[in-house]
mmCIF file of the N, C-alpha and C atoms, coordinates in Angstrom:
data_MODEL
# 
_entry.id   MODEL 
# 
loop_
_atom_site.group_PDB 
_atom_site.id 
_atom_site.type_symbol 
_atom_site.label_atom_id 
_atom_site.label_alt_id 
_atom_site.label_comp_id 
_atom_site.label_asym_id 
_atom_site.label_entity_id 
_atom_site.label_seq_id 
_atom_site.pdbx_PDB_ins_code 
_atom_site.Cartn_x 
_atom_site.Cartn_y 
_atom_site.Cartn_z 
_atom_site.occupancy 
_atom_site.B_iso_or_equiv 
_atom_site.pdbx_formal_charge 
_atom_site.auth_seq_id 
_atom_site.auth_comp_id 
_atom_site.auth_asym_id 
_atom_site.auth_atom_id 
_atom_site.pdbx_PDB_model_num 
ATOM 1   N N  . UNK A 1 1  ? 24.827 161.267 138.281 1.00 0.00 ? 1  UNK A N  1 
ATOM 2   C CA . UNK A 1 1  ? 23.774 161.783 137.447 1.00 0.00 ? 1  UNK A CA 1 
ATOM 3   C C  . UNK A 1 1  ? 24.408 162.454 136.229 1.00 0.00 ? 1  UNK A C  1 
ATOM 4   N N  . UNK A 1 2  ? 23.713 162.431 135.127 1.00 0.00 ? 2  UNK A N  1 
ATOM 5   C CA . UNK A 1 2  ? 24.173 163.099 133.906 1.00 0.00 ? 2  UNK A CA 1 
ATOM 6   C C  . UNK A 1 2  ? 23.311 164.337 133.696 1.00 0.00 ? 2  UNK A C  1 
ATOM 7   N N  . UNK A 1 3  ? 23.964 165.473 133.588 1.00 0.00 ? 3  UNK A N  1 
ATOM 8   C CA . UNK A 1 3  ? 23.284 166.744 133.347 1.00 0.00 ? 3  UNK A CA 1 
ATOM 9   C C  . UNK A 1 3  ? 23.574 167.177 131.917 1.00 0.00 ? 3  UNK A C  1 
ATOM 10  N N  . UNK A 1 4  ? 22.534 167.317 131.105 1.00 0.00 ? 4  UNK A N  1 
ATOM 11  C CA . UNK A 1 4  ? 22.699 167.755 129.716 1.00 0.00 ? 4  UNK A CA 1 
ATOM 12  C C  . UNK A 1 4  ? 22.273 169.205 129.591 1.00 0.00 ? 4  UNK A C  1 
ATOM 13  N N  . UNK A 1 5  ? 23.093 170.006 128.884 1.00 0.00 ? 5  UNK A N  1 
ATOM 14  C CA . UNK A 1 5  ? 22.793 171.413 128.692 1.00 0.00 ? 5  UNK A CA 1 
ATOM 15  C C  . UNK A 1 5  ? 22.754 171.695 127.206 1.00 0.00 ? 5  UNK A C  1 
ATOM 16  N N  . UNK A 1 6  ? 21.631 172.187 126.745 1.00 0.00 ? 6  UNK A N  1 
ATOM 17  C CA . UNK A 1 6  ? 21.433 172.551 125.349 1.00 0.00 ? 6  UNK A CA 1 
ATOM 18  C C  . UNK A 1 6  ? 20.384 173.640 125.277 1.00 0.00 ? 6  UNK A C  1 
ATOM 19  N N  . UNK A 1 7  ? 20.010 174.054 124.073 1.00 0.00 ? 7  UNK A N  1 
ATOM 20  C CA . UNK A 1 7  ? 19.046 175.150 123.940 1.00 0.00 ? 7  UNK A CA 1 
ATOM 21  C C  . UNK A 1 7  ? 17.682 174.829 124.548 1.00 0.00 ? 7  UNK A C  1 
ATOM 22  N N  . UNK A 1 8  ? 17.271 173.571 124.483 1.00 0.00 ? 8  UNK A N  1 
ATOM 23  C CA . UNK A 1 8  ? 15.942 173.222 124.969 1.00 0.00 ? 8  UNK A CA 1 
ATOM 24  C C  . UNK A 1 8  ? 15.937 172.389 126.229 1.00 0.00 ? 8  UNK A C  1 
ATOM 25  N N  . UNK A 1 9  ? 17.123 172.161 126.801 1.00 0.00 ? 9  UNK A N  1 
ATOM 26  C CA . UNK A 1 9  ? 17.184 171.330 128.008 1.00 0.00 ? 9  UNK A CA 1 
ATOM 27  C C  . UNK A 1 9  ? 18.329 171.788 128.895 1.00 0.00 ? 9  UNK A C  1 
ATOM 28  N N  . UNK A 1 10 ? 18.042 171.840 130.169 1.00 0.00 ? 10 UNK A N  1 
ATOM 29  C CA . UNK A 1 10 ? 19.081 172.181 131.149 1.00 0.00 ? 10 UNK A CA 1 
ATOM 30  C C  . UNK A 1 10 ? 18.520 171.930 132.542 1.00 0.00 ? 10 UNK A C  1 
ATOM 31  N N  . UNK A 1 11 ? 19.368 171.484 133.444 1.00 0.00 ? 11 UNK A N  1 
ATOM 32  C CA . UNK A 1 11 ? 18.924 171.293 134.830 1.00 0.00 ? 11 UNK A CA 1 
ATOM 33  C C  . UNK A 1 11 ? 18.839 172.645 135.534 1.00 0.00 ? 11 UNK A C  1 
ATOM 34  N N  . UNK A 1 12 ? 18.297 172.637 136.709 1.00 0.00 ? 12 UNK A N  1 
ATOM 35  C CA . UNK A 1 12 ? 18.344 173.846 137.532 1.00 0.00 ? 12 UNK A CA 1 
ATOM 36  C C  . UNK A 1 12 ? 19.807 174.174 137.799 1.00 0.00 ? 12 UNK A C  1 
ATOM 37  N N  . UNK A 1 13 ? 20.143 175.432 137.704 1.00 0.00 ? 13 UNK A N  1 
ATOM 38  C CA . UNK A 1 13 ? 21.549 175.814 137.822 1.00 0.00 ? 13 UNK A CA 1 
ATOM 39  C C  . UNK A 1 13 ? 22.117 175.449 139.198 1.00 0.00 ? 13 UNK A C  1 
ATOM 40  N N  . UNK A 1 14 ? 21.290 175.472 140.217 1.00 0.00 ? 14 UNK A N  1 
ATOM 41  C CA . UNK A 1 14 ? 21.738 175.078 141.550 1.00 0.00 ? 14 UNK A CA 1 
ATOM 42  C C  . UNK A 1 14 ? 22.157 173.620 141.618 1.00 0.00 ? 14 UNK A C  1 
ATOM 43  N N  . UNK A 1 15 ? 21.538 172.782 140.780 1.00 0.00 ? 15 UNK A N  1 
ATOM 44  C CA . UNK A 1 15 ? 21.930 171.372 140.736 1.00 0.00 ? 15 UNK A CA 1 
ATOM 45  C C  . UNK A 1 15 ? 23.360 171.209 140.246 1.00 0.00 ? 15 UNK A C  1 
ATOM 46  N N  . UNK A 1 16 ? 23.772 172.058 139.319 1.00 0.00 ? 16 UNK A N  1 
ATOM 47  C CA . UNK A 1 16 ? 25.155 171.979 138.834 1.00 0.00 ? 16 UNK A CA 1 
ATOM 48  C C  . UNK A 1 16 ? 26.141 172.418 139.905 1.00 0.00 ? 16 UNK A C  1 
ATOM 49  N N  . UNK A 1 17 ? 25.777 173.445 140.652 1.00 0.00 ? 17 UNK A N  1 
ATOM 50  C CA . UNK A 1 17 ? 26.677 173.916 141.704 1.00 0.00 ? 17 UNK A CA 1 
ATOM 51  C C  . UNK A 1 17 ? 26.922 172.856 142.763 1.00 0.00 ? 17 UNK A C  1 
ATOM 52  N N  . UNK A 1 18 ? 25.983 171.930 142.945 1.00 0.00 ? 18 UNK A N  1 
ATOM 53  C CA . UNK A 1 18 ? 26.148 170.894 143.959 1.00 0.00 ? 18 UNK A CA 1 
ATOM 54  C C  . UNK A 1 18 ? 26.631 169.574 143.374 1.00 0.00 ? 18 UNK A C  1 
ATOM 55  N N  . UNK A 1 19 ? 26.831 169.512 142.062 1.00 0.00 ? 19 UNK A N  1 
ATOM 56  C CA . UNK A 1 19 ? 27.322 168.279 141.433 1.00 0.00 ? 19 UNK A CA 1 
ATOM 57  C C  . UNK A 1 19 ? 28.755 168.005 141.886 1.00 0.00 ? 19 UNK A C  1 
ATOM 58  N N  . UNK A 1 20 ? 29.111 166.726 141.862 1.00 0.00 ? 20 UNK A N  1 
ATOM 59  C CA . UNK A 1 20 ? 30.452 166.352 142.307 1.00 0.00 ? 20 UNK A CA 1 
ATOM 60  C C  . UNK A 1 20 ? 30.843 164.984 141.781 1.00 0.00 ? 20 UNK A C  1 
ATOM 61  N N  . UNK A 1 21 ? 31.613 164.237 142.540 1.00 0.00 ? 21 UNK A N  1 
ATOM 62  C CA . UNK A 1 21 ? 32.079 162.926 142.089 1.00 0.00 ? 21 UNK A CA 1 
ATOM 63  C C  . UNK A 1 21 ? 30.914 162.019 141.673 1.00 0.00 ? 21 UNK A C  1 
ATOM 64  N N  . UNK A 1 22 ? 31.075 161.379 140.533 1.00 0.00 ? 22 UNK A N  1 
ATOM 65  C CA . UNK A 1 22 ? 30.037 160.503 140.009 1.00 0.00 ? 22 UNK A CA 1 
ATOM 66  C C  . UNK A 1 22 ? 29.062 161.195 139.088 1.00 0.00 ? 22 UNK A C  1 
ATOM 67  N N  . UNK A 1 23 ? 29.109 162.515 139.018 1.00 0.00 ? 23 UNK A N  1 
ATOM 68  C CA . UNK A 1 23 ? 28.225 163.278 138.131 1.00 0.00 ? 23 UNK A CA 1 
ATOM 69  C C  . UNK A 1 23 ? 28.965 163.645 136.849 1.00 0.00 ? 23 UNK A C  1 
ATOM 70  N N  . UNK A 1 24 ? 28.217 163.739 135.761 1.00 0.00 ? 24 UNK A N  1 
ATOM 71  C CA . UNK A 1 24 ? 28.777 164.140 134.468 1.00 0.00 ? 24 UNK A CA 1 
ATOM 72  C C  . UNK A 1 24 ? 27.935 165.277 133.901 1.00 0.00 ? 24 UNK A C  1 
ATOM 73  N N  . UNK A 1 25 ? 28.604 166.316 133.448 1.00 0.00 ? 25 UNK A N  1 
ATOM 74  C CA . UNK A 1 25 ? 27.939 167.453 132.824 1.00 0.00 ? 25 UNK A CA 1 
ATOM 75  C C  . UNK A 1 25 ? 28.272 167.423 131.342 1.00 0.00 ? 25 UNK A C  1 
ATOM 76  N N  . UNK A 1 26 ? 27.247 167.461 130.513 1.00 0.00 ? 26 UNK A N  1 
ATOM 77  C CA . UNK A 1 26 ? 27.433 167.390 129.065 1.00 0.00 ? 26 UNK A CA 1 
ATOM 78  C C  . UNK A 1 26 ? 26.889 168.675 128.445 1.00 0.00 ? 26 UNK A C  1 
ATOM 79  N N  . UNK A 1 27 ? 27.772 169.445 127.813 1.00 0.00 ? 27 UNK A N  1 
ATOM 80  C CA . UNK A 1 27 ? 27.353 170.615 127.050 1.00 0.00 ? 27 UNK A CA 1 
ATOM 81  C C  . UNK A 1 27 ? 27.164 170.162 125.607 1.00 0.00 ? 27 UNK A C  1 
ATOM 82  N N  . UNK A 1 28 ? 25.953 170.235 125.117 1.00 0.00 ? 28 UNK A N  1 
ATOM 83  C CA . UNK A 1 28 ? 25.665 169.843 123.740 1.00 0.00 ? 28 UNK A CA 1 
ATOM 84  C C  . UNK A 1 28 ? 26.236 170.882 122.782 1.00 0.00 ? 28 UNK A C  1 
ATOM 85  N N  . UNK A 1 29 ? 26.402 170.511 121.526 1.00 0.00 ? 29 UNK A N  1 
ATOM 86  C CA . UNK A 1 29 ? 27.084 171.375 120.554 1.00 0.00 ? 29 UNK A CA 1 
ATOM 87  C C  . UNK A 1 29 ? 26.423 172.739 120.387 1.00 0.00 ? 29 UNK A C  1 
ATOM 88  N N  . UNK A 1 30 ? 25.147 172.847 120.654 1.00 0.00 ? 30 UNK A N  1 
ATOM 89  C CA . UNK A 1 30 ? 24.454 174.120 120.473 1.00 0.00 ? 30 UNK A CA 1 
ATOM 90  C C  . UNK A 1 30 ? 24.094 174.795 121.796 1.00 0.00 ? 30 UNK A C  1 
ATOM 91  N N  . UNK A 1 31 ? 24.765 174.432 122.868 1.00 0.00 ? 31 UNK A N  1 
ATOM 92  C CA . UNK A 1 31 ? 24.460 174.990 124.195 1.00 0.00 ? 31 UNK A CA 1 
ATOM 93  C C  . UNK A 1 31 ? 24.692 176.496 124.247 1.00 0.00 ? 31 UNK A C  1 
ATOM 94  N N  . UNK A 1 32 ? 25.608 176.993 123.423 1.00 0.00 ? 32 UNK A N  1 
ATOM 95  C CA . UNK A 1 32 ? 25.889 178.435 123.453 1.00 0.00 ? 32 UNK A CA 1 
ATOM 96  C C  . UNK A 1 32 ? 24.765 179.273 122.872 1.00 0.00 ? 32 UNK A C  1 
ATOM 97  N N  . UNK A 1 33 ? 23.744 178.641 122.323 1.00 0.00 ? 33 UNK A N  1 
ATOM 98  C CA . UNK A 1 33 ? 22.572 179.379 121.851 1.00 0.00 ? 33 UNK A CA 1 
ATOM 99  C C  . UNK A 1 33 ? 21.708 179.861 123.019 1.00 0.00 ? 33 UNK A C  1 
ATOM 100 N N  . UNK A 1 34 ? 21.900 179.271 124.185 1.00 0.00 ? 34 UNK A N  1 
ATOM 101 C CA . UNK A 1 34 ? 21.164 179.716 125.369 1.00 0.00 ? 34 UNK A CA 1 
ATOM 102 C C  . UNK A 1 34 ? 21.659 181.107 125.768 1.00 0.00 ? 34 UNK A C  1 
ATOM 103 N N  . UNK A 1 35 ? 20.756 181.959 126.181 1.00 0.00 ? 35 UNK A N  1 
ATOM 104 C CA . UNK A 1 35 ? 21.175 183.290 126.616 1.00 0.00 ? 35 UNK A CA 1 
ATOM 105 C C  . UNK A 1 35 ? 21.907 183.237 127.953 1.00 0.00 ? 35 UNK A C  1 
ATOM 106 N N  . UNK A 1 36 ? 21.694 182.171 128.716 1.00 0.00 ? 36 UNK A N  1 
ATOM 107 C CA . UNK A 1 36 ? 22.320 182.044 130.032 1.00 0.00 ? 36 UNK A CA 1 
ATOM 108 C C  . UNK A 1 36 ? 23.434 180.997 130.062 1.00 0.00 ? 36 UNK A C  1 
ATOM 109 N N  . UNK A 1 37 ? 24.002 180.683 128.921 1.00 0.00 ? 37 UNK A N  1 
ATOM 110 C CA . UNK A 1 37 ? 24.983 179.595 128.870 1.00 0.00 ? 37 UNK A CA 1 
ATOM 111 C C  . UNK A 1 37 ? 26.228 179.891 129.696 1.00 0.00 ? 37 UNK A C  1 
ATOM 112 N N  . UNK A 1 38 ? 26.608 181.148 129.813 1.00 0.00 ? 38 UNK A N  1 
ATOM 113 C CA . UNK A 1 38 ? 27.793 181.471 130.624 1.00 0.00 ? 38 UNK A CA 1 
ATOM 114 C C  . UNK A 1 38 ? 27.566 181.163 132.098 1.00 0.00 ? 38 UNK A C  1 
ATOM 115 N N  . UNK A 1 39 ? 26.361 181.318 132.594 1.00 0.00 ? 39 UNK A N  1 
ATOM 116 C CA . UNK A 1 39 ? 26.055 180.949 133.981 1.00 0.00 ? 39 UNK A CA 1 
ATOM 117 C C  . UNK A 1 39 ? 26.198 179.445 134.162 1.00 0.00 ? 39 UNK A C  1 
ATOM 118 N N  . UNK A 1 40 ? 25.763 178.685 133.159 1.00 0.00 ? 40 UNK A N  1 
ATOM 119 C CA . UNK A 1 40 ? 25.913 177.234 133.239 1.00 0.00 ? 40 UNK A CA 1 
ATOM 120 C C  . UNK A 1 40 ? 27.387 176.831 133.153 1.00 0.00 ? 40 UNK A C  1 
ATOM 121 N N  . UNK A 1 41 ? 28.140 177.522 132.334 1.00 0.00 ? 41 UNK A N  1 
ATOM 122 C CA . UNK A 1 41 ? 29.574 177.227 132.215 1.00 0.00 ? 41 UNK A CA 1 
ATOM 123 C C  . UNK A 1 41 ? 30.279 177.499 133.544 1.00 0.00 ? 41 UNK A C  1 
ATOM 124 N N  . UNK A 1 42 ? 29.914 178.586 134.210 1.00 0.00 ? 42 UNK A N  1 
ATOM 125 C CA . UNK A 1 42 ? 30.495 178.914 135.508 1.00 0.00 ? 42 UNK A CA 1 
ATOM 126 C C  . UNK A 1 42 ? 30.115 177.851 136.552 1.00 0.00 ? 42 UNK A C  1 
ATOM 127 N N  . UNK A 1 43 ? 28.858 177.454 136.560 1.00 0.00 ? 43 UNK A N  1 
ATOM 128 C CA . UNK A 1 43 ? 28.419 176.419 137.501 1.00 0.00 ? 43 UNK A CA 1 
ATOM 129 C C  . UNK A 1 43 ? 29.131 175.097 137.221 1.00 0.00 ? 43 UNK A C  1 
ATOM 130 N N  . UNK A 1 44 ? 29.367 174.796 135.949 1.00 0.00 ? 44 UNK A N  1 
ATOM 131 C CA . UNK A 1 44 ? 30.079 173.573 135.588 1.00 0.00 ? 44 UNK A CA 1 
ATOM 132 C C  . UNK A 1 44 ? 31.518 173.620 136.105 1.00 0.00 ? 44 UNK A C  1 
ATOM 133 N N  . UNK A 1 45 ? 32.136 174.785 136.067 1.00 0.00 ? 45 UNK A N  1 
ATOM 134 C CA . UNK A 1 45 ? 33.505 174.916 136.578 1.00 0.00 ? 45 UNK A CA 1 
ATOM 135 C C  . UNK A 1 45 ? 33.548 174.598 138.075 1.00 0.00 ? 45 UNK A C  1 
ATOM 136 N N  . UNK A 1 46 ? 32.554 175.050 138.810 1.00 0.00 ? 46 UNK A N  1 
ATOM 137 C CA . UNK A 1 46 ? 32.486 174.740 140.239 1.00 0.00 ? 46 UNK A CA 1 
ATOM 138 C C  . UNK A 1 46 ? 32.315 173.236 140.430 1.00 0.00 ? 46 UNK A C  1 
ATOM 139 N N  . UNK A 1 47 ? 31.441 172.628 139.624 1.00 0.00 ? 47 UNK A N  1 
ATOM 140 C CA . UNK A 1 47 ? 31.193 171.196 139.732 1.00 0.00 ? 47 UNK A CA 1 
ATOM 141 C C  . UNK A 1 47 ? 32.446 170.382 139.420 1.00 0.00 ? 47 UNK A C  1 
ATOM 142 N N  . UNK A 1 48 ? 33.205 170.802 138.410 1.00 0.00 ? 48 UNK A N  1 
ATOM 143 C CA . UNK A 1 48 ? 34.442 170.103 138.067 1.00 0.00 ? 48 UNK A CA 1 
ATOM 144 C C  . UNK A 1 48 ? 35.430 170.216 139.224 1.00 0.00 ? 48 UNK A C  1 
ATOM 145 N N  . UNK A 1 49 ? 35.514 171.379 139.827 1.00 0.00 ? 49 UNK A N  1 
ATOM 146 C CA . UNK A 1 49 ? 36.386 171.551 140.986 1.00 0.00 ? 49 UNK A CA 1 
ATOM 147 C C  . UNK A 1 49 ? 35.979 170.614 142.118 1.00 0.00 ? 49 UNK A C  1 
ATOM 148 N N  . UNK A 1 50 ? 34.677 170.350 142.219 1.00 0.00 ? 50 UNK A N  1 
ATOM 149 C CA . UNK A 1 50 ? 34.163 169.456 143.267 1.00 0.00 ? 50 UNK A CA 1 
ATOM 150 C C  . UNK A 1 50 ? 34.298 167.984 142.877 1.00 0.00 ? 50 UNK A C  1 
ATOM 151 N N  . UNK A 1 51 ? 34.700 167.692 141.626 1.00 0.00 ? 51 UNK A N  1 
ATOM 152 C CA . UNK A 1 51 ? 34.950 166.309 141.229 1.00 0.00 ? 51 UNK A CA 1 
ATOM 153 C C  . UNK A 1 51 ? 34.068 165.770 140.122 1.00 0.00 ? 51 UNK A C  1 
ATOM 154 N N  . UNK A 1 52 ? 33.187 166.579 139.558 1.00 0.00 ? 52 UNK A N  1 
ATOM 155 C CA . UNK A 1 52 ? 32.325 166.124 138.460 1.00 0.00 ? 52 UNK A CA 1 
ATOM 156 C C  . UNK A 1 52 ? 33.125 166.042 137.159 1.00 0.00 ? 52 UNK A C  1 
ATOM 157 N N  . UNK A 1 53 ? 32.650 165.216 136.241 1.00 0.00 ? 53 UNK A N  1 
ATOM 158 C CA . UNK A 1 53 ? 33.260 165.108 134.913 1.00 0.00 ? 53 UNK A CA 1 
ATOM 159 C C  . UNK A 1 53 ? 32.551 166.074 133.970 1.00 0.00 ? 53 UNK A C  1 
ATOM 160 N N  . UNK A 1 54 ? 33.275 166.561 132.973 1.00 0.00 ? 54 UNK A N  1 
ATOM 161 C CA . UNK A 1 54 ? 32.717 167.508 132.006 1.00 0.00 ? 54 UNK A CA 1 
ATOM 162 C C  . UNK A 1 54 ? 32.991 167.004 130.602 1.00 0.00 ? 54 UNK A C  1 
ATOM 163 N N  . UNK A 1 55 ? 31.959 167.025 129.767 1.00 0.00 ? 55 UNK A N  1 
ATOM 164 C CA . UNK A 1 55 ? 32.087 166.659 128.366 1.00 0.00 ? 55 UNK A CA 1 
ATOM 165 C C  . UNK A 1 55 ? 31.482 167.776 127.530 1.00 0.00 ? 55 UNK A C  1 
ATOM 166 N N  . UNK A 1 56 ? 32.202 168.188 126.493 1.00 0.00 ? 56 UNK A N  1 
ATOM 167 C CA . UNK A 1 56 ? 31.696 169.200 125.567 1.00 0.00 ? 56 UNK A CA 1 
ATOM 168 C C  . UNK A 1 56 ? 31.592 168.547 124.197 1.00 0.00 ? 56 UNK A C  1 
ATOM 169 N N  . UNK A 1 57 ? 30.387 168.515 123.664 1.00 0.00 ? 57 UNK A N  1 
ATOM 170 C CA . UNK A 1 57 ? 30.151 167.940 122.337 1.00 0.00 ? 57 UNK A CA 1 
ATOM 171 C C  . UNK A 1 57 ? 30.326 169.063 121.323 1.00 0.00 ? 57 UNK A C  1 
ATOM 172 N N  . UNK A 1 58 ? 31.294 168.908 120.419 1.00 0.00 ? 58 UNK A N  1 
ATOM 173 C CA . UNK A 1 58 ? 31.601 169.992 119.487 1.00 0.00 ? 58 UNK A CA 1 
ATOM 174 C C  . UNK A 1 58 ? 31.060 169.766 118.085 1.00 0.00 ? 58 UNK A C  1 
ATOM 175 N N  . UNK A 1 59 ? 30.524 168.628 117.802 1.00 0.00 ? 59 UNK A N  1 
ATOM 176 C CA . UNK A 1 59 ? 29.989 168.397 116.458 1.00 0.00 ? 59 UNK A CA 1 
ATOM 177 C C  . UNK A 1 59 ? 28.742 167.567 116.526 1.00 0.00 ? 59 UNK A C  1 
# 
């Protein structure tokens, strides 16, 4: 599954904690505008440890 995180879109944070192999997490370039973006970043770190892929769009 592909999880996109941006100012107007984000999955339930629990879904990221359970993500793993075959899942991709995409932080859009403006994701840091979210007030809770650090919680999503932390959940993404757990998902990467479990085997998920992470992409950060910077432009």
